[in-house]
N, C-alpha and C positions, 0 to 999 in steps of 0.2 A: 597844414603847412603849405603855403603857396610857393611855387617855384618862381625864381626871378626870370625875367625875360632874357632870352639868349643863353640860359644855362641848361645844360643837358642833365637829365636824371639818370642816364646810363652810366654805370661804373666804368672807370678806365680799364683798358686791357691790361692783363697781367704781363709781366716781362716774359720774353720767350724762354728764358732759362727756367722759369717756374712751370712752364707748360710742357717741357720735355719729360717724357716718361722713361726713356732709356737709362738715364743715370740711376733712377730708383730701381729698375729691374736689375741692372748690373750689380749694384751694391748688394741687393738681396740675394742674388744668385751666388755672388762671391762669398758672402757670409755663410750660406749653406754649404758651399764647397769647402771652405776652410774648416767648418765644424765637422763635416764628413771625413775629411782627411785626418783631423785630430782624433776622431772616434776610432779610426782604423790604425792609427800610429801609436797613440798613447794607450797602454794596456788598461789603465784605470777608467777609461771612458768607453769601454766596450759595450756598456749598457745603452749608450747613446746611438749605436749603429742603426737600429731600426728607425728611430726618430729622424736622424739626419738623412737617411735614404728616402724616407717619406717626404721630408722637407724638399729635397731635390726633385722628387717626383711632382709635388704640388707646384714647385717653381716652373718646371717644364710645362705642366698642364695649364697653369694660369697664363704663362706667356703665350702658349699656343692659342688659347681661347681669345686673348687680347688681340693677337695678330689676325685671327679669323674674323672677329667682330670689326676690327678696323678696316680690313679688306672689304667686308660687306658694306660698311658705312661709306667707303670711298666709291664703291660702284653703285650706291643708291638703293641697296636692297631694302625692301619695305620693313622687315623685322629687325633691322640692324639697330644697334645702339646709336645714340647721337652724342656728339661732343668728343669723339675719339680723335679728331684731328682739328686743327685750327688754321685760320688764315691770318697771316701777319698783317698788321696795319702798316701800309706803305708810308704813311705820314709820320710814323714814330721813329724811323731809322735815320 
């Protein structure tokens, strides 16, 4: 398949709203927090307590690792993950 002259094969940038990670982290953490509160308030859900506490722990651990890797990527550490931050395209705003 030949490309047309003047046409770029690069995909367009995603909208900034789809690149933000904090809404996803906030919704997940809020869901685990609500489940944990429900497990401790509703007597019929007492068997959920260990699971919800583990979910909160994994949430804190995962967010901490994400922040650690993002900090390493921003400072240019050799072993850091790539793609944890983005640069906005100034032509699109």
